[in-house]
N, C-alpha and C positions, 0 to 999 in steps of 0.2 A: 504493500500499499504506499502510495506517495502522496504528498500534499502539495498542491499548487498555492504558493504564498504571494499575495498581492499587497502592496502598500502604496497609496496615493496613486491610484490609477483610475481614472474616469469616475465611476459611481462608487468605488470601493476606496475607504480610508485604510483599513487594515482587515484581511481575511485570509483565512486558511480553507483550502477547498480539497477534500479527499479525492484521490484518484485511484480507482480500483482496477481489476482486470478488464471489467466492462462497467464503464461509468456513464450515466445518463444525467443530463442536465434538463430539467423540466421546470415549467413555472410561466406565469403570464408574461406578455410582451413588456419590454421596458424594465425588467427587474434583475438585469446583470448577467444573463446566460451567454450572450455574445460577447460581453465584456470579458469574462473569464476566458472564453476561447481566444479572444484577441490577444490577452496577456501572455498565454501559452505560445500563440503563434509569434508574437514579437520578441519573446524570450529566445524562441528557436532562431529567428531571423538574426538576432544579436549573435547567436553562436556561430552561424554560417558566415556572418560578415566579420567578426572580430576574431575568431579563433584560428589557431594553426590546425594542420593536418598531420596527425601522427598516429601511426599503427592502425590505419584504416579507421580512424574516428576523429572527430573534432576534440581539441583540447583548448580550453580557455581558463587561464588562471589570473590574468591580469589585463587591464584595458590597453588597446593598442593605438588609441588616439583617434580612431575612426568613429564618425558619428553614425547613427542607424536611422534609416528612413522611416517615416510614419506611414507612408502610402506606397502601394505597388505590390510588393512581395506578399505571397499568401493571401492575395486579395484584400490586403488591409487598406482601409480609408479612413485613418484616424485624424484627417485634417492637419492643422498645424498645432504646435505645441500648447497652444492656449486651451486646447480641449482635453488635454491629458490629465490635468490635476482635478480632483474633486473640489466641490463647493466647500468653502471654509477650510482649505487645506492649511496646515501648520508650518510646512516646509516644502521648498520648491524642488524636491527630488522625488523620483518614483524608484521602488524595488520590486522586482520580479524574481521568483525563485522556485525551486523544486527541493523538498526535503523528503528523502527516504527514510530516515531514522535519526536518532542522536549521533552526532558526528558526521552524518552524511549529508550536508547541505550543498547547494548550489544557488547562488543569487547573483544578480546584477544590479547595482544602483546606478541610476541616471540622474543626470543634471538636466533640468526642464528649462531651457532658455525661453525668451519672449518671442512668441508668434514665428517659431521656425518649423522647418518641414522635418525635423529630425530631433532626437534627443542624443545626449552624449554619455556613453558609460564611463563612470568615473571611479567605480569600485567594483572588485569581482571577489566573491566568497566562493571557494571551491574546496571543500573539505571530504575528499574522498569519494566524490559523486561522479566521477568520470564515466562510470559504467552505466550511467543513466540513458535511457532511449534517447533523450534530448541530443546526445552527442553521436548517434548514429547517422551515417550519411541518409539512410532511408528514413524518410519522415513523410507520411501520407495524411493529405488534407483535401477534403471535398467541400466546397462553398455551397451555401444554399442556393445560390444562383448558378445551377450548372448549365451547360450548353444544351439547348433544346436540338430538336431534329435538325440535321444538316444534310444536304445532298453528298458533301464530301467534307473532310477535315484535312488541314495541312500537315505535312510531315516535319517534325523538328527534331533537334537533338535533345536528349535529356540525360541527366546524371546518372540516374538508375531507372529501372522499369517502373513506371507510374502512370495512372490515369490522368495525371495533372490536376490542378486546382479545380477545374470546372468540367473535368471529362474531356479535355481537348486532345488527349493522347489515345483515347480508347480505341479508335479504328486503327491507328497505326500499331498500337501494342498487340492487338489480336491478329492483324493482318500480315504482320512483318513475320515471316517463316522462321527466321533466326530467334527472335524473342519468344515466339509462340512454342516453338520445339524445345527452346532452353528453359522454358517455364514448366517444370514438372511438379504439379500440385501435389502436396504431401497427403498422406492418408487420411489425417483428421479433417482436412478441408473437401476431400473428394466426396462427390455426390454418389450414392449407391446406385444411381440410374445408369451409369455408364463406368466401365473398367479404365478407359482411357485417362491418363494423368495429365494430357495436354490441355493448355488453357482454353482453347475454343470449344472443345468438346465439354469441359466442366463448366464453362460459363452457360453453355446452352442447356446443360442438365439443370443447373440452378434456375437459370431463367424459366425453365419449363415448371419447375417447382414454384416459383413466386407467380408467374404469369402463364398458366396452363395453355400449351399450344403454340407459344412464341418461340421463335427461333431466329438467331441472327447469323449472318455470314460477313466476313471482312475481306475486302481486297486492298491491295497496296500496288500502286503504279509509281515505280522508282524514277521513270521518265518525267511524269508531271509533278512528282513529289505530293501526290494526294492519295488519301485513303478513303475507303467508303464502307459504311455499314449498311447492309440491306437486310431486310426483315420479312418474316412470313409468319402468319398465324393461320387459325382455322380457315380463314376465308381467301388467304393468298397461298395456301400449301402447295408446295412445288413450283410457285412462281413468285419468288421473293420481291418485294419491291423497296423503293428507296425509302429511308427512315422519315422523310418528311410526309409521307402518305399514311402514317400509323399513329402518331401522336406523341406528347410529351413524356408519358410515364416510362416507356422503354428506355429513351435516352437519358432520363434522369435516374433510372435505377442501375443501368448497365454499368456506369463507373464505380458504383458500390460494390458490385458483384466482382468485378475485375480486381478492383483494389483489396477487397476482403480475400481474394484467392492467392495474390501474389505478395501481399504485405509480409515483410520480414518478421520472424518470430522475435519478440521483445520490443518491437518498434511502436511507434504511436501511430494510430489510424483515427483521424477525427472526421466525423461526418455531421454536418448540419442539415436538418430536416430531411431525413431519409424517406419520409413518407410523401414527400412532394409528388403530386399527379398521380399517385396510386390509389386503387381501389382498397377499401378497408381490409379485405382478405390479403391482399399483397402487402399491406402495411404490417399486419400481424407476422407473415413470413419473413419479411426484411428483418423484424426484431429477432425472430428466431435464427436468421442467417448470421446477423451481426454477434449474437450470443455464440454461435458455433465458432466464428472467427477469434472471438476473445478466448474461447476455451482451447484454441490452438496455440495461444501464447502472445497473440498481438494485444497490445494496450488500447483497446477501443473506447473512444469517447464520443457519445451521441447526443446531439441537442435536438429535441424533439417537442412537438405540440400535440402529439397523437397518442391517444390512449390505446390504440390498436398495436402500436409498436411496443408499448409497455406490456400489454397483454401477451404479445409473441414471446418477449423476455421472460415473463412469468411462466409461460408454459415451457420453455427451455429448462428453467430451474426444476420444475416439477417433473419433467420427463428425464432428468438427470443428464441432460445434454451439456449442461455447464454446472459447476459446483456453486451453489447459492452464495457462499461468502466470497466469491469473486465478483459479485454484483453489488454496486451501490447507486443509489438514485439521489442526486442533489436537487432539492426543490428550492427555487428562488422566489422570494416573495417580498412584498412590500415592508412587512413586519409591523411594528407599532406606528402610530401615526407621527411621533416625533423622532423616528429612527433617522440617522445620518446616513445609512446604507442599506442596501437590500439584505434581508435575512435569508440564511441558507440552512435548510434542514436536511441532514443526510439519513436517508431511509435504507434499511437493509431487507434482505429477503431470505426466507427460510426455504427448506427443501420441498415444501409443497407449494413455492411460488407465492406465498403469502408476504405482504409488505409488513414492516414493523410498525408502521404508522400510516395514518391518511390525514395529512393536515388540510385545513380549510382552504379551498381553491384548487386542490390537486386532482385534477381530472374528474370533477364532480359536476360538471355543467349538465350532463345528460340527466342526473338524478333531480338537479334544479328545475330542468325544463319539464320533467315528467310530473313533478310535484306541482308546477304551475299549470300545466295542461289538465291535470286531474282536478285542480280547483276550479279552473274555468268551466270544465264539463259539468261539475256540480252545480254551477250556477252561482 
């Protein structure tokens, strides 16, 4: 279990957020979920930008004098430095870090200048935490605003096999024969619907699980530097069509499936709104898929507004597809009326998929609506 430590960053004055094998961020809009993810992404960007490369991983023990941009990388759009500090801040520095256990800290303190497009790292604390997934080259993030259906996708260089921040490398990754055949999906992530360990076959097996009848095929033209996804379902079977003729759901879920299958054990995989454009049954199944990925040793962080995704994770725990103690749900809320920052309650789960608590506002809107409808029907 790790903890994400945030001090003086946007809506948070000081907070510690538990990160488990499978961590869910839930809560109403504007209560700090995205800020917590942005804090981790900005810390990761700092490592990439300011660290040295040693023994096949990043190493950062002191500032190197470089500033770290607030916009662009990892789809961050933090504006200028005036937006970084919370209201009524006491000092003009921000600190972000990860804590594994006592004596295993990593944190970066930043000077926050006036209205600049960057922050300046001024202090690094690194006490035996170089083994953290934060220092792996492989780090996977899927933004809430993923690329929708496209006739084709451009081909680009990437440092390691990845779907990209918005799914922009998916067609290339699946279609490139070298990467497809190099990606041998491990047993824990293989779908039992096919014996093949190859990426495209496993993607299609999981796609059919989540969206029955859907199958994709990818092509890659090195001459034009374009890759393409073609899709078939029950109505186009045997005659696949271009992605733009099918809809958004497939394009939005495909990067999640691909990333979940190829993500390195021990690395971070962060997914925002996995439920986007999916039918409720598919939302539940993507919850179970992400639980499977976490059980395979990937540190999965999910930001969701879907009770169906939560239901899928609960089913996985009850079916023993993932140990319940590897699941944590962080519920973000406004807290008390005079609170200076959002309140975070961490919920655990038992082996029956039951949650340790059900705070007010935690996926209870259906019940509230049913009660109101009942009262209206009674007159």
